[in-house]
C-alpha positions, 0 to 999 in steps of 0.5 A, a space after each residue: 500500500 501507499 499512504 500519506 503520513 497520516 495513513 490515508 489512501 486517497 492520493 488525489 487529496 494528499 498535499 503537493 510536493 514541496 518542490 513543485 514536482 507532479 505527484 504522479 512522479 512520487 507514485 512511481 515506487 508503488 509499481 516498482 516495489 510491487 514487482 520487487 515483491 515477485 507476486 504470482 497474482 495481485 488482489 483487489 476489492 470490488 470497489 477499487 476495481 469499479 472506481 479505476 477499471 470497470 465502472 459498469 454494474 451487473 443487474 441481478 434484479 429478478 434473476 434466479 440464483 446459481 443452481 450449482 455454484 462450482 469453480 470455473 477455470 478460463 483458458 487464458 494465456 496471460 501469465 499473471 492473475 488479478 484476483 477480484 473480491 466481488 461477493 455479490 457479483 456486481 462488476 460488469 466486465 467488458 474484458 477478461 484482462 486488467 493490467 495485462 492480467 487474467 481475472 479471477 473473480 471471488 464470488 458468493 454463492 448467492 450470485 445469479 446464474 446469469 452472472 456466471 454465464 456473463 463471466 464464462 462468455 468473457 472467459 473469466 475464471 471464478 470461484 466461490 468463498 462460501 454463501 456470502 463470499 466472505 469465507 476468505 480462508 476457503 478462497 485462498 485455499 482454492 486459489 492455491 489449489 486451482 491456480 497453483 498460486 502461492 504469493 499474492 500482493 493484496 492491494 486493498 482497499 482498506 476494508 478488504 485489508 481489514 478483513 484479511 487482517 482479522 482472519 490472520 491471512 496477511 504474512 507481510 506488510 509493504 507500506 510506502 509513505 508519501 511525503 504529504 498529508 490529508 488531514 481530514 477525519 473519516 477518510 479511508 485508511 490502509 486498514 479498516 476492519 468494520 466491527 464493534 468498538 471492542 473488537 481488535 482485529 490485530 489480536 495475536 499478530 505482531 510486526 517485525 520490521 525487516 527494512 526501512 528505506 528512503 526512496 527517491 523524492 522523499 518516499 519511505 518504504 517500510 517492510 514488515 513480517 507478521 508474526 502470529 503469537 496466538 491463533 488469529 481471531 475469526 
């Protein structure tokens, strides 16, 4: 992830570089560091994908639910994969690749049969994460078994990151800090688990700093390993 110094995610809101440089120049390390992590796949949440790549929404109104929700593996040549968490099957696709990566949709079993047909017609792989699409442990096991993927770069947003933290599914944190600030209360941050006030989604998980590097233009890269001292809360 990349954030402002106050941990906020919306780069359009961050203060300008002190030396007048275009902010886009400072965003460049996000992509180079992502490649240095040597992922076999990237993972995004539905909201992020609809904001940046696929704005259309599939209309399930009046459509019958899937009869036999079983995984589907598309025959696609791209070596890279993009896993998209879309529990309710909201994304309407005009393509089967994003950022030169084949799409793997992670769905809930409550999606419509017509939506599965839509994915197959676009040669998009899919699998199911339980009835509501939130059984992340099951989804990760299937991704490893069906697609032989072991290393995924999770790129949020914050709510998705919070769910993975809560379920003890994050092994490392790679955080780039942009030399600027947002400052407004309520703006999304890099990890946002939605729960009760007494919940502690990081319980039993500790961070070990592996490296801290100053990159070009004042960007800081912090790299942590996650240690689970007790079983993560479910």
